[in-house]
C-alpha positions as CSV (number, residue, x, y, z in Angstrom):
1,M,-14.6,-7.6,-21.5
2,K,-15.4,-4.0,-21.1
3,Y,-12.5,-1.2,-22.0
4,F,-12.5,2.6,-21.8
5,V,-10.6,4.0,-24.7
6,S,-9.7,7.7,-24.5
7,V,-8.8,9.2,-27.8
8,D,-7.5,12.8,-27.9
9,G,-9.3,13.5,-24.6
10,T,-12.7,11.8,-25.5
11,E,-13.4,8.6,-23.5
12,F,-15.3,5.7,-25.5
13,A,-16.7,2.6,-23.8
14,V,-16.1,-0.4,-25.8
15,D,-17.4,-4.1,-24.8
16,I,-15.7,-6.8,-26.7
17,T,-16.8,-10.5,-27.0
18,S,-14.5,-13.2,-28.7
19,N,-16.4,-15.2,-31.1
20,P,-16.4,-19.1,-31.7
21,D,-14.5,-18.5,-34.7
22,G,-11.8,-16.3,-33.0
23,S,-12.9,-13.2,-34.4
24,L,-13.9,-10.0,-32.1
25,S,-17.1,-8.1,-32.0
26,G,-18.7,-5.8,-29.7
27,S,-20.4,-2.5,-29.0
28,L,-19.2,0.8,-28.7
29,C,-20.9,3.7,-26.6
30,E,-19.6,7.1,-27.5
31,P,-20.1,10.6,-25.6
32,S,-23.0,12.5,-26.5
33,T,-23.5,15.9,-26.6
34,A,-27.2,15.8,-25.9
35,A,-28.5,17.9,-23.4
36,D,-29.9,14.8,-21.0
37,G,-26.2,13.5,-21.2
38,S,-27.3,10.2,-22.9
39,L,-24.6,8.0,-24.6
40,R,-24.8,7.2,-28.4
41,V,-24.4,3.1,-28.8
42,F,-23.2,1.8,-31.6
43,P,-24.0,-2.0,-31.4
44,R,-22.3,-3.4,-34.4
45,V,-18.6,-3.4,-33.8
46,Q,-16.5,-6.1,-35.7
47,V,-12.6,-6.2,-35.3
48,A,-10.2,-7.9,-37.7
49,Q,-6.6,-8.2,-37.2
50,I,-4.1,-7.0,-39.9
51,Q,-0.6,-6.7,-40.1
52,G,0.5,-4.5,-37.4
53,G,-3.0,-3.6,-36.3
54,S,-6.7,-3.9,-36.6
55,V,-9.7,-3.1,-39.0
56,V,-12.4,-2.0,-36.8
57,H,-15.8,-1.9,-38.8
58,V,-18.5,0.4,-36.8
59,G,-21.7,-0.5,-38.4
60,N,-20.7,-0.6,-42.1
61,R,-17.6,1.9,-41.7
62,P,-14.4,0.3,-41.6
63,M,-11.3,2.0,-40.3
64,E,-8.0,1.0,-39.7
65,V,-6.5,1.3,-36.5
66,F,-2.5,1.0,-35.3
67,L,-1.1,1.3,-31.7
68,E,2.1,2.5,-31.5
69,P,4.1,1.1,-28.4
70,A,3.0,2.4,-24.8
71,R,5.5,5.0,-23.3
72,N,4.7,5.6,-19.4
73,G,1.0,4.3,-19.9
74,L,0.6,6.3,-22.7
75,R,0.5,5.6,-26.6
76,N,-0.7,6.8,-29.9
77,A,-3.3,5.4,-32.2
78,I,-3.2,6.0,-35.8
79,V,-6.8,5.8,-36.7
80,A,-8.0,6.1,-40.4
81,G,-4.5,7.8,-41.1
82,F,-4.7,10.5,-38.2
83,R,-2.6,10.2,-35.0
84,A,-4.1,10.8,-31.6
85,P,-2.8,10.4,-27.9
86,T,-4.8,7.3,-26.7
87,T,-5.1,5.4,-23.3
88,I,-6.7,2.2,-23.0
89,Q,-7.8,0.7,-19.7
90,S,-9.6,-2.5,-19.0
91,E,-12.6,-2.4,-16.9
92,R,-10.5,-4.4,-14.1
93,D,-7.7,-2.1,-14.3
94,R,-9.8,0.9,-13.9
95,Q,-11.5,-0.8,-10.6
96,L,-8.1,-1.4,-9.2
97,L,-7.1,2.3,-9.8
98,V,-10.1,3.5,-8.0
99,G,-9.4,1.0,-5.2
100,N,-5.7,2.2,-5.1
101,R,-6.9,5.9,-4.7
102,Q,-9.9,5.4,-2.0
103,G,-9.6,6.7,1.2
104,R,-5.7,7.3,1.0
105,S,-5.3,11.0,0.3
106,G,-1.8,11.8,-1.5
107,T,-0.9,8.6,-1.7
108,G,-1.8,5.0,-4.1
109,W,-1.5,1.7,-3.6
110,L,-0.2,-0.8,-6.3
111,R,-2.5,-3.9,-5.5
112,S,-2.3,-7.3,-6.7
113,P,-5.1,-7.8,-9.4
114,M,-5.2,-11.5,-8.8
115,P,-4.1,-14.0,-6.3
116,G,-0.3,-15.3,-7.3
117,R,3.3,-15.4,-6.5
118,I,5.7,-12.5,-6.6
119,I,8.5,-13.2,-8.9
120,K,10.5,-9.8,-8.9
121,V,10.4,-6.5,-7.2
122,T,12.0,-3.6,-8.7
123,A,10.6,-0.9,-6.5
124,K,13.0,0.5,-3.9
125,V,11.7,2.7,-1.0
126,G,12.9,6.2,-1.4
127,E,13.1,5.7,-5.4
128,R,11.3,8.2,-7.6
129,V,9.0,6.7,-10.3
130,E,7.1,8.0,-13.3
131,R,3.4,6.9,-14.3
132,G,4.0,3.5,-16.2
133,S,7.3,2.5,-14.4
134,A,7.2,-1.3,-13.9
135,L,7.4,-2.2,-10.2
136,V,6.5,-5.8,-9.4
137,I,6.0,-8.9,-11.3
138,V,3.1,-11.2,-10.0
139,E,2.7,-15.2,-11.4
140,A,-0.6,-16.3,-11.7
141,M,-1.8,-19.5,-13.5
142,K,1.8,-19.7,-15.2
143,M,1.6,-16.2,-16.5
144,Q,3.6,-13.3,-15.6
145,N,2.0,-9.9,-15.1
146,E,3.9,-6.8,-14.9
147,L,2.5,-4.4,-12.6
148,F,3.0,-0.5,-13.3
149,A,3.0,3.0,-11.0
150,E,-0.3,4.5,-12.0
151,H,0.9,7.9,-11.3
152,A,4.4,9.4,-10.6
153,G,5.8,9.7,-7.0
154,V,8.1,8.3,-4.4
155,V,8.0,4.8,-3.4
156,G,6.9,5.1,0.7
157,E,6.5,1.6,1.2
158,V,7.2,-2.2,-0.2
159,R,5.2,-5.0,1.5
160,V,6.5,-7.9,-0.6
161,S,9.4,-9.4,-2.0
162,A,10.4,-12.1,-4.6
163,G,8.9,-15.4,-3.6
164,D,5.8,-14.0,-1.5
165,T,2.5,-15.3,-2.1
166,V,-0.4,-12.6,-2.5
167,E,-4.0,-12.6,-2.2
168,R,-6.0,-10.4,-4.8
169,D,-6.1,-6.7,-3.7
170,A,-3.2,-7.2,-1.6
171,D,-1.2,-3.9,-1.2
172,L,2.2,-4.4,-2.8
173,V,3.9,-0.9,-3.3
174,R,2.6,2.7,-1.9
175,I,3.5,5.4,-4.2
176,D,3.4,8.6,-2.3
177,A,2.7,12.1,-4.2
């Protein structure tokens, strides 16, 4: 699965694969300062879990990585002993975010990332929400997924309630800027 990791304002693309033995491997694309705008790719990335974090090997260089709990969608990563503001976004989440913002100037729709059943709606019309506020819980394949506000604003419309079934990309909650 592809992830976009922004560390202290610099974004990296990370492609992670689960191996048969349960370990993770992948590749890392780092923004380049080359004049042609090309990316520098590190094809050998290995990830090993340790107590409270991971050891990430980029080529032959190991780095301990610890993630602090997220607050409003933002977290700090401690990489090789240095703390940096970090965001992690899956390719699917990024596509949903782009879909939420396309063609709707000044507003953003929280959309269902998959078909499922609405378990709980915490959003209320007129309520002010911050980025990262939990708005809806949708259940799919016996897994509950909490969906969060992508930006701060006021809840303008809620189109679902507990017990409703929804399709993928269904508009759930509109947040007005």
